[in-house]
N, C-alpha and C positions, 0 to 999 in steps of 0.2 A: 875710781870706779871700781865697784867690787866685781866679781868672777861672774861673766856673763851665764847665765841660766836658762833662757829662750832668745831666740833668736827671729827676729819676722823676716822672712826673705819674699822678696818681691821678683817677680821673673814674668817668662810669656808663657802664653797660654796654649801658644805653639812651638812647635820643636822642630829645626830644620834638619834634623838627623845629623850635625854636624860632630865628626869624632872628637877634636878638641873639646868642643862644648861637653859632650857627653862625658868623657873623663874627667872635667872639670866639676860638674857636678857631682860625679860619684865622689870625687875628693872632698869636696864642701860636706857631704852625706856623711863619712867616714870621718871628719874633724869633727861635727857634729856630735855623733853620737859616741868618739872617743871622747870628748871633753866635758858629753852627760849634759849638752845644751838640748832644749827641747825645740823642736821646729815649729813655727808659726807661721801659718801661711793662708793662700786664698782658698782653700779647699777643694781645690778641683783636681779632678782625675786626668787631666789633658793637658799635653804640652809639657813645656820644661817643669811646670807645677808639680804636675804627676808624676815625671822621671823622679823629681828629687822625693817627694813624700814617700815613693816606692821604695826608693834606695834606702831611707832612713828608715823604711821600717822593717825591712828586710834585714839591716844590720842591728835590729834590737831597740830602735831608738824610739822617743816618744815623737808625736806630730799631732798638732793642733789646728785644723782646717776651720777657717771664719768665712762663710758664704751666705749672700744675700738669697731670702727665700726664692726669689725669680730664675737665679741660676740652679737651685735644688730644681725646681719645676723643669729647665731642660736638662736635668740629668747630667748635668756636668759635674757635679758633687762626688768626693772620692766616697767611696762606701765602707772603707778599711781601716780609719784613721784610729788614732788613740782617741780622739775626744771632735766633735764637729759642733760648732757652734754657728747656728744660723740666725741671721740680723734681716730686719724688715727693710734695708737699701743698702745700697754702697757706701753711704756716709757712716754710717753704723759701724760696718764691716770694717772700713779703716780705721775708725777711733778703736775698736775693740781690738784690732792687730795692734796697733801701737800700744794700746795698753797692758797687754799681755807679754810685750817684749821689751828686753834689756839693751835691743840694739838692731840695726837694720843691715840687711844685707840684699844688694843689687844685682841680680844676674841680668844677662842680655834678655830683652823682652821688646813689645812697643809702646805704644800711647800710655795704656793703662801702667807699666812699667816707672815709664819717666813720670809721668803723673804722681803717682804714690812717692817716688824718690824724691822730687822737688817740692812735696807738701812736707815730708818729715824734716828734708834740709831747710827748708824756710822756718819750721817751728824752732829747730834748732838755732837759727842764726836769730831767733827772734827771743832766745833762751826760755820757751815754753817747754822746753825737754832737753835733759844733756846726756841722751843715750848716742853711742856710736854710731856712725852711718859709714858701710864700706861697700865700694864698688869690686865684685869680682869682673876683672877687666879682661876676660876669657878673647885670646887671639886678637888685642887691642880693638874689642867691640867697641868700647866706649872713648877712644881716644879723641877722634872728632868732638865729642861732647866736653871733655877736657880742653879741647883748644877753644871751644867756645866759651868756656867758664873764663880761661886766658884772656879773652879776648874783652869780655864784661871788665876784668881787672883792669886792663890796659885800658878801656873806656873808662872809667870811673863809675860802673853801675855796680860795681862787688869790689870790696875790699879782700886784700891777699889773706889775711886773717880769718875771713868766713870761707873765701875758697879752699883754704888748709882743712876745713873742719871736715873734709868728706877723704877717706882712705881711698887709695886706688893699686890694687895689687892683681896680680895674674895669679897667685898661689893661694889656696883657701886656708891652709894653715895657719900662712903670713898674716892673712887677713883678719883672722880670728883673733892672734896673738897679741896685733896691734889694737884691735877695738877693745881687748881683755884691758888696756894698760890706756885705755882713752881717759883723757881731763878736757871737760869742753872750756874753751874760753871764748866764745864768741866775740868779736869787736862789736861797739854798736852801729846799726845798720846804716844809718845815715851820715853821711861824708860832712864834715863841718863846713865847709864853705861851700856856701849858696849859687855863687858865681858861675855859673857852667861857660862862659863865653871865652 
């Protein structure tokens, strides 16, 4: 994998004010700017999204927002980004964000964050892209999710090699450095034996 030049960050449109999360967002912004990695994100001015975008901009970094028109109409789009791309709908938004990015980072968030995470993870598992995916697991926020993945492995719904395609780190710099050295080797999705009795 070549050096990351742009990273798509999936994160919440809400922010709970948690100090540990605030510190992690700042560290991620510093890491991206120091390594000259452009932030690609959902274009919002609110929640974790807005905090991260503002941090990167304040540090002199580049930020591309991708937002569907209906969210711009609700005035949640950020007004001061390096670049803002407006799409017709959510499907186009997600595709554009993925196309513009060399990798994906997942911060704490809600349904939308999980949906975006599992979509790009499924694409990687199927060999539709070979970009690294990293979870910035702040304060163990995603520990239950990784426990669920382990249950999927134990129950033979998920292969260990595919579970291991995701980086799980609490430190932003460590995560980005691991993603820089990523080489995708997904296993065939389907288990060979069809007898599930």
